[in-house]
C-alpha positions, 0 to 999 in steps of 0.5 A: 500500499505504502509502495503504491502511494509512493509511486503515485506521489513520485508520478505527480512530482514528476508531472508538476516539474514538467508543468512548471518547466513548460510554464517557465519557458513560456514566461522566458519568451514573454518576458513581461513579468518583473524580477520578483516573480521571476525569482519567485518562480526560479526558487520554486523550481529550484526547491520543488523540481524532481528529475529522478532516474529510474535508479533513483525511483527504485531507491525511493521505492525500497528505501529503509524508512517507510518501506512497509509502514510509513511514514509517507514522504515525497520524492523531494524529501528523500532526495534532500535527505540523501543528497550531498548539497542539502541542508546537512552540509551546513548543519552542525551535526556534531553539535547536535549529537553532543547536545543529545549525548549530554542528556544521556547520563541523566536519563540513564540514572532516572532509568536505574532509579525508577527501575529500582523503586518500581520493580517490573517483577510486581506485574509478574507475580500473582500476588500484589505484595502490598502495593495498592492500585495507585502504585500499579497504575504508576508502574504501568505508566512508567513502563509505558514510557508515559 
C-alpha cells in the first residue's frame, strides 16, 4: 500500500516539475513579468522540481525508512535527505549529537532509579505484595514511557 502511494506521489511530482518547466519556458519567451515573480518561480523550481532516474525511483521505493508501514514522504524529501548538497552540509551535526548525548547520563540514572524503586517483577507475580492500585497504575505508566 505504501509502495503504491509512493509511486503515485513520485508520478505527480514529476508531472508538476514538467508543468513548471513548460510554464517557465513560456514566461521566458514573454518576458513581461517583473524580477520578483521571476525569482519566485526560479526558487520554486529549485526547491520543488525533481528529475529522478529509474535507479533513483527504485531507491526511493525500497528505502529503509517507510518501506512497509510509513511514514509517507515525497521524493523531494527523500532526495534532500540523501543528497550531498542538502542542508546537512551546513548543519552542525556534531553539535546536535553532543547535545543529545549530554542528556544521556540523566536519563540513564533516572531509568536505574525508577527501575529500582518500582520493579517490574510486581506485575509478573500473582500476589500484589502490598501494592495498591495507585502503585500499579504508576508501574504501568512508567513501563509504557508515559
